[in-house]
ROPA-884521 format. One record per residue: residue number from 1; chain; x, y, z of N, C-alpha, C, CB in turn. Coordinates in nm, 3 decimals, m for minus. Glycine has a CB too. Layout:
+-----+-------+---------+---------+---------+---------+---------+---------+---------+---------+---------+---------+---------+---------+
!   n ! chain !    n_px !    n_py !    n_pz !   ca_px !   ca_py !   ca_pz !    c_px !    c_py !    c_pz !   cb_px !   cb_py !   cb_pz !
+-----+-------+---------+---------+---------+---------+---------+---------+---------+---------+---------+---------+---------+---------+
! NUM !     A !       X !       Y !       Z !       X !       Y !       Z !       X !       Y !       Z !       X !       Y !       Z !
...
+-----+-------+---------+---------+---------+---------+---------+---------+---------+---------+---------+---------+---------+---------+
***
This chain:
+-----+-------+---------+---------+---------+---------+---------+---------+---------+---------+---------+---------+---------+---------+
!   n ! chain !    n_px !    n_py !    n_pz !   ca_px !   ca_py !   ca_pz !    c_px !    c_py !    c_pz !   cb_px !   cb_py !   cb_pz !
+-----+-------+---------+---------+---------+---------+---------+---------+---------+---------+---------+---------+---------+---------+
!   1 !     A !  14.827 ! m21.115 !  m2.137 !  14.813 ! m21.005 !  m2.072 !  14.661 ! m21.025 !  m1.997 !  14.833 ! m20.879 !  m2.174 !
!   2 !     A !  14.620 ! m20.971 !  m1.897 !  14.437 ! m20.945 !  m1.874 !  14.417 ! m20.841 !  m1.983 !  14.374 ! m20.867 !  m1.695 !
!   3 !     A !  14.292 ! m20.835 !  m1.920 !  14.143 ! m20.732 !  m2.050 !  14.126 ! m20.672 !  m1.898 !  13.932 ! m20.851 !  m2.164 !
!   4 !     A !  14.127 ! m20.552 !  m1.878 !  14.091 ! m20.449 !  m1.793 !  13.992 ! m20.468 !  m1.818 !  14.130 ! m20.327 !  m1.795 !
!   5 !     A !  13.887 ! m20.449 !  m1.690 !  13.776 ! m20.441 !  m1.646 !  13.669 ! m20.311 !  m1.724 !  13.808 ! m20.428 !  m1.501 !
!   6 !     A !  13.596 ! m20.322 !  m1.733 !  13.518 ! m20.228 !  m1.762 !  13.508 ! m20.126 !  m1.634 !  13.390 ! m20.289 !  m1.807 !
!   7 !     A !  13.576 ! m19.977 !  m1.629 !  13.469 ! m19.899 !  m1.525 !  13.382 ! m19.919 !  m1.471 !  13.418 ! m19.825 !  m1.547 !
!   8 !     A !  13.353 ! m19.967 !  m1.290 !  13.221 ! m19.918 !  m1.299 !  13.133 ! m19.779 !  m1.315 !  13.191 ! m19.959 !  m1.213 !
!   9 !     A !  12.997 ! m19.784 !  m1.365 !  12.938 ! m19.643 !  m1.287 !  12.977 ! m19.598 !  m1.201 !  12.833 ! m19.635 !  m1.241 !
!  10 !     A !  12.954 ! m19.403 !  m1.218 !  12.929 ! m19.352 !  m1.089 !  12.876 ! m19.368 !  m0.940 !  12.888 ! m19.297 !  m1.115 !
!  11 !     A !  12.836 ! m19.379 !  m0.843 !  12.674 ! m19.360 !  m0.796 !  12.544 ! m19.263 !  m0.865 !  12.689 ! m19.300 !  m0.655 !
!  12 !     A !  12.419 ! m19.282 !  m0.811 !  12.425 ! m19.209 !  m0.839 !  12.306 ! m19.150 !  m0.708 !  12.427 ! m19.215 !  m0.978 !
!  13 !     A !  12.225 ! m19.070 !  m0.717 !  12.200 ! m19.031 !  m0.609 !  12.091 ! m18.905 !  m0.702 !  12.346 ! m18.996 !  m0.505 !
!  14 !     A !  11.920 ! m19.058 !  m0.607 !  11.827 ! m18.946 !  m0.635 !  11.711 ! m18.910 !  m0.594 !  11.805 ! m18.943 !  m0.730 !
!  15 !     A !  11.702 ! m18.808 !  m0.569 !  11.626 ! m18.692 !  m0.488 !  11.462 ! m18.730 !  m0.528 !  11.681 ! m18.511 !  m0.549 !
!  16 !     A !  11.368 ! m18.771 !  m0.495 !  11.172 ! m18.781 !  m0.527 !  11.129 ! m18.713 !  m0.462 !  11.076 ! m18.905 !  m0.499 !
!  17 !     A !  10.986 ! m18.711 !  m0.486 !  10.857 ! m18.718 !  m0.388 !  10.836 ! m18.917 !  m0.349 !  10.685 ! m18.633 !  m0.502 !
!  18 !     A !  10.819 ! m18.904 !  m0.188 !  10.791 ! m19.035 !  m0.180 !  10.663 ! m19.083 !  m0.181 !  10.841 ! m19.077 !  m0.086 !
!  19 !     A !  10.608 ! m19.044 !  m0.281 !  10.496 ! m19.079 !  m0.365 !  10.479 ! m19.110 !  m0.479 !  10.433 ! m19.017 !  m0.369 !
!  20 !     A !  10.554 ! m19.053 !  m0.544 !  10.585 ! m19.077 !  m0.710 !  10.619 ! m19.210 !  m0.756 !  10.707 ! m18.995 !  m0.760 !
!  21 !     A !  10.569 ! m19.285 !  m0.817 !  10.550 ! m19.411 !  m0.875 !  10.615 ! m19.470 !  m1.019 !  10.420 ! m19.413 !  m0.886 !
!  22 !     A !  10.635 ! m19.337 !  m1.123 !  10.665 ! m19.311 !  m1.253 !  10.812 ! m19.270 !  m1.201 !  10.564 ! m19.197 !  m1.340 !
!  23 !     A !  10.846 ! m19.203 !  m1.079 !  11.062 ! m19.209 !  m1.060 !  11.083 ! m19.339 !  m1.011 !  11.161 ! m19.083 !  m0.912 !
!  24 !     A !  11.002 ! m19.355 !  m0.882 !  10.971 ! m19.547 !  m0.899 !  11.114 ! m19.665 !  m1.029 !  10.741 ! m19.556 !  m1.018 !
!  25 !     A !  10.978 ! m19.671 !  m1.072 !  10.985 ! m19.673 !  m1.245 !  11.166 ! m19.640 !  m1.297 !  10.858 ! m19.511 !  m1.317 !
!  26 !     A !  11.165 ! m19.466 !  m1.295 !  11.283 ! m19.434 !  m1.329 !  11.380 ! m19.537 !  m1.278 !  11.308 ! m19.306 !  m1.287 !
!  27 !     A !  11.391 ! m19.539 !  m1.156 !  11.493 ! m19.591 !  m1.062 !  11.532 ! m19.741 !  m1.100 !  11.437 ! m19.583 !  m0.910 !
!  28 !     A !  11.427 ! m19.773 !  m1.102 !  11.433 ! m19.885 !  m1.187 !  11.539 ! m19.949 !  m1.260 !  11.362 ! m19.864 !  m1.264 !
!  29 !     A !  11.470 ! m19.880 !  m1.388 !  11.509 ! m19.850 !  m1.495 !  11.693 ! m19.866 !  m1.472 !  11.438 ! m19.704 !  m1.533 !
!  30 !     A !  11.745 ! m19.770 !  m1.445 !  11.876 ! m19.730 !  m1.385 !  11.998 ! m19.786 !  m1.304 !  11.846 ! m19.657 !  m1.325 !
!  31 !     A !  11.860 ! m19.877 !  m1.275 !  11.921 ! m20.001 !  m1.204 !  11.975 ! m20.091 !  m1.263 !  11.847 ! m20.066 !  m1.138 !
!  32 !     A !  11.867 ! m20.157 !  m1.320 !  11.907 ! m20.233 !  m1.474 !  11.969 ! m20.201 !  m1.553 !  11.832 ! m20.257 !  m1.553 !
!  33 !     A !  11.988 ! m20.165 !  m1.566 !  12.135 ! m20.055 !  m1.657 !  12.231 ! m20.060 !  m1.568 !  12.112 ! m19.864 !  m1.691 !
!  34 !     A !  12.269 ! m20.128 !  m1.474 !  12.397 ! m20.097 !  m1.390 !  12.470 ! m20.009 !  m1.272 !  12.452 ! m20.075 !  m1.460 !
!  35 !     A !  12.304 ! m19.920 !  m1.307 !  12.393 ! m19.789 !  m1.201 !  12.316 ! m19.843 !  m1.031 !  12.322 ! m19.550 !  m1.262 !
!  36 !     A !  12.428 ! m19.848 !  m0.941 !  12.392 ! m19.865 !  m0.824 !  12.327 ! m19.713 !  m0.816 !  12.512 ! m19.914 !  m0.724 !
!  37 !     A !  12.196 ! m19.712 !  m0.717 !  12.148 ! m19.575 !  m0.679 !  12.087 ! m19.560 !  m0.540 !  12.046 ! m19.531 !  m0.776 !
!  38 !     A !  12.092 ! m19.413 !  m0.544 !  12.107 ! m19.455 !  m0.336 !  11.898 ! m19.320 !  m0.373 !  12.382 ! m19.302 !  m0.160 !
!  39 !     A !  11.825 ! m19.395 !  m0.288 !  11.729 ! m19.324 !  m0.310 !  11.685 ! m19.236 !  m0.190 !  11.637 ! m19.404 !  m0.357 !
!  40 !     A !  11.636 ! m19.064 !  m0.222 !  11.649 ! m18.991 !  m0.116 !  11.433 ! m18.967 !  m0.146 !  11.801 ! m18.832 !  m0.134 !
!  41 !     A !  11.399 ! m18.972 !  m0.082 !  11.302 ! m18.948 !  m0.102 !  11.223 ! m18.772 !   0.026 !  11.252 ! m19.112 !  m0.094 !
!  42 !     A !  11.191 ! m18.654 !  m0.113 !  11.149 ! m18.598 !   0.016 !  11.033 ! m18.488 !  m0.032 !  11.286 ! m18.526 !   0.104 !
!  43 !     A !  10.986 ! m18.413 !   0.069 !  10.823 ! m18.322 !  m0.013 !  10.865 ! m18.233 !  m0.071 !  10.695 ! m18.242 !   0.078 !
!  44 !     A !  10.971 ! m18.183 !  m0.014 !  11.009 ! m18.121 !  m0.108 !  11.158 ! m18.055 !  m0.254 !  10.966 ! m18.074 !  m0.045 !
!  45 !     A !  11.107 ! m18.126 !  m0.328 !  11.223 ! m18.095 !  m0.484 !  11.266 ! m17.981 !  m0.519 !  11.166 ! m18.124 !  m0.624 !
!  46 !     A !  11.224 ! m17.939 !  m0.481 !  11.253 ! m17.745 !  m0.540 !  11.401 ! m17.700 !  m0.519 !  11.150 ! m17.606 !  m0.423 !
!  47 !     A !  11.407 ! m17.718 !  m0.367 !  11.582 ! m17.657 !  m0.307 !  11.680 ! m17.699 !  m0.370 !  11.635 ! m17.698 !  m0.161 !
!  48 !     A !  11.657 ! m17.798 !  m0.441 !  11.784 ! m17.925 !  m0.446 !  11.777 ! m17.880 !  m0.628 !  11.725 ! m18.157 !  m0.378 !
!  49 !     A !  11.676 ! m17.913 !  m0.674 !  11.694 ! m17.884 !  m0.826 !  11.754 ! m17.716 !  m0.818 !  11.520 ! m17.904 !  m0.925 !
!  50 !     A !  11.736 ! m17.596 !  m0.758 !  11.772 ! m17.449 !  m0.750 !  11.885 ! m17.481 !  m0.730 !  11.713 ! m17.351 !  m0.652 !
!  51 !     A !  11.951 ! m17.575 !  m0.616 !  12.095 ! m17.510 !  m0.623 !  12.146 ! m17.622 !  m0.756 !  12.204 ! m17.521 !  m0.441 !
!  52 !     A !  12.115 ! m17.744 !  m0.828 !  12.170 ! m17.788 !  m0.891 !  12.236 ! m17.696 !  m1.050 !  12.091 ! m17.889 !  m0.888 !
!  53 !     A !  12.120 ! m17.581 !  m1.012 !  12.058 ! m17.505 !  m1.106 !  12.006 ! m17.634 !  m1.254 !  12.187 ! m17.368 !  m1.148 !
!  54 !     A !  11.925 ! m17.649 !  m1.263 !  11.818 ! m17.650 !  m1.300 !  11.719 ! m17.580 !  m1.353 !  11.795 ! m17.675 !  m1.248 !
!  55 !     A !  11.760 ! m17.539 !  m1.488 !  11.632 ! m17.445 !  m1.567 !  11.475 ! m17.447 !  m1.542 !  11.632 ! m17.480 !  m1.713 !
!  56 !     A !  11.533 ! m17.313 !  m1.497 !  11.324 ! m17.276 !  m1.473 !  11.235 ! m17.338 !  m1.579 !  11.267 ! m17.081 !  m1.496 !
!  57 !     A !  11.170 ! m17.429 !  m1.575 !  11.052 ! m17.433 !  m1.688 !  11.145 ! m17.587 !  m1.754 !  11.033 ! m17.245 !  m1.824 !
!  58 !     A !  11.234 ! m17.620 !  m1.691 !  11.274 ! m17.794 !  m1.758 !  11.267 ! m17.891 !  m1.647 !  11.451 ! m17.817 !  m1.826 !
!  59 !     A !  11.194 ! m17.825 !  m1.521 !  11.209 ! m17.994 !  m1.384 !  11.119 ! m18.078 !  m1.448 !  11.136 ! m17.977 !  m1.174 !
!  60 !     A !  11.112 ! m18.161 !  m1.409 !  11.062 ! m18.251 !  m1.397 !  11.017 ! m18.340 !  m1.208 !  11.151 ! m18.305 !  m1.495 !
!  61 !     A !  11.008 ! m18.475 !  m1.209 !  10.939 ! m18.534 !  m1.100 !  11.071 ! m18.590 !  m1.040 !  10.813 ! m18.645 !  m1.138 !
!  62 !     A !  11.154 ! m18.603 !  m1.059 !  11.293 ! m18.674 !  m0.891 !  11.411 ! m18.561 !  m1.048 !  11.353 ! m19.019 !  m0.851 !
!  63 !     A !  11.472 ! m18.567 !  m0.958 !  11.620 ! m18.588 !  m0.983 !  11.734 ! m18.625 !  m0.923 !  11.656 ! m18.512 !  m1.012 !
!  64 !     A !  11.800 ! m18.660 !  m1.060 !  11.949 ! m18.760 !  m1.045 !  12.062 ! m18.692 !  m1.051 !  11.976 ! m18.868 !  m1.157 !
!  65 !     A !  12.201 ! m18.666 !  m0.964 !  12.315 ! m18.678 !  m0.893 !  12.405 ! m18.827 !  m0.957 !  12.266 ! m18.685 !  m0.726 !
!  66 !     A !  12.490 ! m18.729 !  m1.041 !  12.597 ! m18.883 !  m1.063 !  12.674 ! m18.838 !  m1.189 !  12.500 ! m19.063 !  m1.104 !
!  67 !     A !  12.811 ! m18.893 !  m1.061 !  12.948 ! m18.774 !  m1.144 !  13.015 ! m18.671 !  m1.179 !  12.964 ! m18.756 !  m1.207 !
!  68 !     A !  12.935 ! m18.521 !  m1.104 !  12.909 ! m18.441 !  m1.136 !  12.802 ! m18.321 !  m1.256 !  12.985 ! m18.462 !  m1.120 !
!  69 !     A !  12.709 ! m18.463 !  m1.272 !  12.620 ! m18.391 !  m1.345 !  12.448 ! m18.427 !  m1.270 !  12.647 ! m18.443 !  m1.519 !
!  70 !     A !  12.381 ! m18.315 !  m1.293 !  12.287 ! m18.428 !  m1.255 !  12.134 ! m18.389 !  m1.394 !  12.234 ! m18.403 !  m1.037 !
!  71 !     A !  12.071 ! m18.506 !  m1.316 !  11.969 ! m18.557 !  m1.468 !  11.809 ! m18.543 !  m1.415 !  12.001 ! m18.767 !  m1.528 !
!  72 !     A !  11.780 ! m18.447 !  m1.452 !  11.632 ! m18.432 !  m1.425 !  11.535 ! m18.421 !  m1.498 !  11.609 ! m18.352 !  m1.368 !
!  73 !     A !  11.451 ! m18.552 !  m1.414 !  11.345 ! m18.606 !  m1.528 !  11.347 ! m18.779 !  m1.568 !  11.386 ! m18.517 !  m1.678 !
!  74 !     A !  11.311 ! m18.765 !  m1.689 !  11.294 ! m18.900 !  m1.768 !  11.408 ! m18.919 !  m1.856 !  11.163 ! m18.904 !  m1.855 !
!  75 !     A !  11.512 ! m18.900 !  m1.777 !  11.633 ! m18.930 !  m1.887 !  11.697 ! m19.089 !  m1.939 !  11.761 ! m18.857 !  m1.821 !
!  76 !     A !  11.678 ! m19.131 !  m2.108 !  11.704 ! m19.271 !  m2.076 !  11.807 ! m19.337 !  m2.037 !  11.681 ! m19.328 !  m2.153 !
!  77 !     A !  11.862 ! m19.404 !  m1.997 !  12.041 ! m19.428 !  m1.927 !  12.143 ! m19.478 !  m2.035 !  12.052 ! m19.568 !  m1.790 !
!  78 !     A !  12.046 ! m19.452 !  m2.201 !  12.232 ! m19.504 !  m2.265 !  12.179 ! m19.298 !  m2.284 !  12.283 ! m19.685 !  m2.500 !
!  79 !     A !  12.197 ! m19.217 !  m2.297 !  12.215 ! m19.066 !  m2.261 !  12.308 ! m19.028 !  m2.151 !  12.086 ! m19.011 !  m2.222 !
!  80 !     A !  12.236 ! m19.125 !  m2.052 !  12.340 ! m19.084 !  m1.917 !  12.440 ! m19.180 !  m1.929 !  12.274 ! m19.094 !  m1.750 !
!  81 !     A !  12.511 ! m19.270 !  m2.028 !  12.565 ! m19.328 !  m2.024 !  12.670 ! m19.285 !  m2.104 !  12.513 ! m19.412 !  m2.029 !
!  82 !     A !  12.633 ! m19.120 !  m2.216 !  12.658 ! m19.145 !  m2.319 !  12.789 ! m18.943 !  m2.259 !  12.489 ! m19.180 !  m2.460 !
!  83 !     A !  12.729 ! m18.893 !  m2.153 !  12.706 ! m18.864 !  m2.114 !  12.817 ! m18.868 !  m1.988 !  12.610 ! m18.886 !  m2.142 !
!  84 !     A !  12.835 ! m18.995 !  m1.989 !  12.959 ! m19.002 !  m1.855 !  13.027 ! m19.046 !  m1.980 !  12.952 ! m19.126 !  m1.681 !
!  85 !     A !  13.074 ! m19.066 !  m2.064 !  13.188 ! m19.172 !  m2.156 !  13.227 ! m19.032 !  m2.194 !  13.133 ! m19.314 !  m2.304 !
!  86 !     A !  13.122 ! m18.897 !  m2.257 !  13.146 ! m18.831 !  m2.353 !  13.259 ! m18.667 !  m2.209 !  12.952 ! m18.799 !  m2.466 !
!  87 !     A !  13.227 ! m18.714 !  m2.088 !  13.260 ! m18.521 !  m1.989 !  13.256 ! m18.406 !  m2.101 !  13.472 ! m18.493 !  m1.900 !
!  88 !     A !  13.135 ! m18.406 !  m2.105 !  13.107 ! m18.256 !  m2.162 !  13.095 ! m18.161 !  m2.020 !  12.942 ! m18.248 !  m2.266 !
!  89 !     A !  13.189 ! m18.015 !  m2.063 !  13.139 ! m17.897 !  m1.956 !  12.976 ! m17.865 !  m1.964 !  13.223 ! m17.745 !  m1.994 !
!  90 !     A !  12.976 ! m17.933 !  m1.836 !  12.802 ! m17.932 !  m1.871 !  12.765 ! m17.918 !  m1.706 !  12.720 ! m18.114 !  m1.966 !
!  91 !     A !  12.647 ! m17.858 !  m1.671 !  12.569 ! m17.917 !  m1.533 !  12.496 ! m18.051 !  m1.552 !  12.450 ! m17.811 !  m1.481 !
!  92 !     A !  12.450 ! m18.096 !  m1.691 !  12.385 ! m18.194 !  m1.697 !  12.269 ! m18.237 !  m1.801 !  12.352 ! m18.191 !  m1.595 !
!  93 !     A !  12.159 ! m18.355 !  m1.803 !  12.029 ! m18.363 !  m1.856 !  11.893 ! m18.312 !  m1.842 !  12.015 ! m18.447 !  m1.849 !
!  94 !     A !  11.864 ! m18.263 !  m1.929 !  11.726 ! m18.312 !  m1.874 !  11.620 ! m18.335 !  m1.924 !  11.683 ! m18.254 !  m1.803 !
!  95 !     A !  11.487 ! m18.367 !  m1.873 !  11.410 ! m18.466 !  m2.045 !  11.273 ! m18.338 !  m1.925 !  11.381 ! m18.783 !  m2.072 !
!  96 !     A !  11.218 ! m18.242 !  m2.013 !  11.132 ! m18.143 !  m1.936 !  11.033 ! m18.234 !  m1.933 !  11.095 ! m17.994 !  m1.996 !
!  97 !     A !  10.871 ! m18.228 !  m1.866 !  10.785 ! m18.303 !  m1.794 !  10.769 ! m18.410 !  m1.803 !  10.695 ! m18.276 !  m1.796 !
!  98 !     A !  10.694 ! m18.467 !  m1.830 !  10.676 ! m18.646 !  m1.814 !  10.631 ! m18.748 !  m1.958 !  10.530 ! m18.672 !  m1.691 !
!  99 !     A !  10.708 ! m18.705 !  m2.027 !  10.623 ! m18.764 !  m2.201 !  10.634 ! m18.951 !  m2.141 !  10.778 ! m18.716 !  m2.428 !
! 100 !     A !  10.538 ! m18.912 !  m2.251 !  10.473 ! m19.100 !  m2.268 !  10.622 ! m19.174 !  m2.375 !  10.247 ! m19.111 !  m2.410 !
! 101 !     A !  10.609 ! m19.273 !  m2.255 !  10.706 ! m19.344 !  m2.309 !  10.854 ! m19.338 !  m2.275 !  10.695 ! m19.321 !  m2.422 !
! 102 !     A !  10.903 ! m19.296 !  m2.248 !  11.015 ! m19.226 !  m2.165 !  11.014 ! m19.328 !  m2.044 !  10.981 ! m19.051 !  m2.117 !
! 103 !     A !  11.164 ! m19.337 !  m1.984 !  11.230 ! m19.451 !  m1.915 !  11.154 ! m19.433 !  m1.777 !  11.407 ! m19.441 !  m1.908 !
! 104 !     A !  11.037 ! m19.522 !  m1.699 !  10.933 ! m19.464 !  m1.617 !  10.781 ! m19.417 !  m1.650 !  10.989 ! m19.363 !  m1.576 !
! 105 !     A !  10.779 ! m19.375 !  m1.707 !  10.672 ! m19.339 !  m1.823 !  10.625 ! m19.465 !  m1.926 !  10.744 ! m19.219 !  m1.921 !
! 106 !     A !  10.668 ! m19.604 !  m1.920 !  10.554 ! m19.630 !  m2.031 !  10.452 ! m19.626 !  m1.979 !  10.551 ! m19.747 !  m2.104 !
! 107 !     A !  10.366 ! m19.672 !  m2.123 !  10.175 ! m19.731 !  m2.056 !  10.150 ! m19.840 !  m2.131 !  10.012 ! m19.612 !  m2.091 !
! 108 !     A !  10.089 ! m19.911 !  m2.030 !  10.003 ! m20.047 !  m2.118 !   9.950 ! m20.069 !  m2.219 !   9.914 ! m20.090 !  m2.082 !
! 109 !     A !   9.972 ! m19.962 !  m2.320 !   9.879 ! m19.972 !  m2.440 !   9.991 ! m19.950 !  m2.525 !   9.745 ! m19.864 !  m2.457 !
! 110 !     A !  10.150 ! m19.866 !  m2.496 !  10.303 ! m19.881 !  m2.522 !  10.234 ! m19.807 !  m2.623 !  10.407 ! m20.030 !  m2.541 !
! 111 !     A !  10.100 ! m19.651 !  m2.586 !  10.165 ! m19.497 !  m2.598 !  10.266 ! m19.428 !  m2.613 !  10.157 ! m19.446 !  m2.532 !
! 112 !     A !  10.321 ! m19.377 !  m2.725 !  10.518 ! m19.309 !  m2.644 !  10.483 ! m19.119 !  m2.748 !  10.779 ! m19.475 !  m2.774 !
! 113 !     A !  10.545 ! m19.035 !  m2.684 !  10.519 ! m18.926 !  m2.727 !  10.722 ! m18.913 !  m2.801 !  10.439 ! m18.811 !  m2.581 !
! 114 !     A !  10.726 ! m18.872 !  m2.899 !  10.887 ! m18.792 !  m2.900 !  10.920 ! m18.705 !  m2.777 !  10.903 ! m18.679 !  m3.033 !
! 115 !     A !  11.018 ! m18.682 !  m2.753 !  11.093 ! m18.601 !  m2.675 !  11.251 ! m18.574 !  m2.651 !  11.052 ! m18.631 !  m2.580 !
! 116 !     A !  11.265 ! m18.452 !  m2.587 !  11.431 ! m18.467 !  m2.648 !  11.562 ! m18.441 !  m2.503 !  11.457 ! m18.302 !  m2.798 !
! 117 !     A !  11.591 ! m18.483 !  m2.463 !  11.702 ! m18.489 !  m2.389 !  11.799 ! m18.398 !  m2.411 !  11.750 ! m18.598 !  m2.398 !
! 118 !     A !  11.770 ! m18.272 !  m2.322 !  11.880 ! m18.117 !  m2.386 !  11.995 ! m18.146 !  m2.271 !  11.786 ! m17.898 !  m2.362 !
! 119 !     A !  12.053 ! m18.085 !  m2.313 !  12.219 ! m18.081 !  m2.233 !  12.221 ! m17.932 !  m2.145 !  12.380 ! m18.074 !  m2.380 !
! 120 !     A !  12.245 ! m17.980 !  m2.075 !  12.247 ! m17.786 !  m1.987 !  12.396 ! m17.735 !  m1.947 !  12.149 ! m17.778 !  m1.790 !
! 121 !     A !  12.387 ! m17.609 !  m1.993 !  12.567 ! m17.594 !  m1.997 !  12.595 ! m17.566 !  m1.857 !  12.640 ! m17.453 !  m2.103 !
! 122 !     A !  12.721 ! m17.470 !  m1.906 !  12.776 ! m17.438 !  m1.772 !  12.674 ! m17.292 !  m1.699 !  12.962 ! m17.397 !  m1.801 !
! 123 !     A !  12.613 ! m17.238 !  m1.825 !  12.571 ! m17.096 !  m1.822 !  12.435 ! m17.156 !  m1.773 !  12.578 ! m16.993 !  m1.975 !
! 124 !     A !  12.386 ! m17.244 !  m1.805 !  12.246 ! m17.224 !  m1.803 !  12.164 ! m17.263 !  m1.927 !  12.226 ! m17.089 !  m1.776 !
! 125 !     A !  12.213 ! m17.241 !  m2.018 !  12.168 ! m17.288 !  m2.153 !  12.140 ! m17.405 !  m2.190 !  12.240 ! m17.264 !  m2.233 !
! 126 !     A !  12.089 ! m17.478 !  m2.298 !  12.120 ! m17.537 !  m2.296 !  12.027 ! m17.623 !  m2.481 !  12.123 ! m17.556 !  m2.148 !
! 127 !     A !  12.164 ! m17.707 !  m2.509 !  12.162 ! m17.753 !  m2.707 !  12.046 ! m17.929 !  m2.700 !  12.429 ! m17.817 !  m2.795 !
! 128 !     A !  11.986 ! m17.906 !  m2.766 !  12.007 ! m18.072 !  m2.778 !  12.082 ! m18.136 !  m2.772 !  11.988 ! m18.126 !  m2.853 !
! 129 !     A !  12.035 ! m18.281 !  m2.656 !  12.185 ! m18.365 !  m2.673 !  12.125 ! m18.505 !  m2.711 !  12.298 ! m18.377 !  m2.510 !
! 130 !     A !  11.966 ! m18.521 !  m2.740 !  11.958 ! m18.649 !  m2.832 !  11.776 ! m18.581 !  m2.887 !  11.975 ! m18.853 !  m2.715 !
! 131 !     A !  11.771 ! m18.685 !  m2.944 !  11.596 ! m18.716 !  m2.920 !  11.510 ! m18.840 !  m2.966 !  11.518 ! m18.608 !  m2.992 !
! 132 !     A !  11.413 ! m18.808 !  m2.924 !  11.376 ! m18.953 !  m2.913 !  11.195 ! m19.000 !  m2.958 !  11.412 ! m18.988 !  m2.741 !
! 133 !     A !  11.206 ! m19.081 !  m3.002 !  11.104 ! m19.135 !  m3.033 !  11.006 ! m19.040 !  m3.204 !  11.028 ! m19.134 !  m2.870 !
! 134 !     A !  11.014 ! m19.037 !  m3.215 !  10.966 ! m19.002 !  m3.395 !  10.837 ! m18.869 !  m3.427 !  10.876 ! m19.181 !  m3.470 !
! 135 !     A !  10.907 ! m18.753 !  m3.440 !  10.820 ! m18.656 !  m3.452 !  10.696 ! m18.653 !  m3.504 !  10.866 ! m18.584 !  m3.501 !
+-----+-------+---------+---------+---------+---------+---------+---------+---------+---------+---------+---------+---------+---------+
***
């Protein structure tokens, strides 16, 4: 009997500013992790964030859509894979701000800061999904 091949990830749509370098770096991380990524450059990403329900104060520089979820900011790809595997009843994941050392925000000196990935529930509330870095 043949082994069943792993299902590919759903394609990802990333909306970002055309001038954002760290967003491009995050897209490269996603592609290197096996995701097919379609990039849309827009001058004003806020209507997309509002349409998807990104909580106020939790925004970042780019927004991705995948498998019925949004990904706001520099979400590690292992967390995206976990989200897609677990399929919680939620809107998506957020990494508020642009923490040093998160995917796409690496610094030449290796400096990092701890950050939290939050799961956004259907009602817009958030809970901790994953923690990265040391406190």
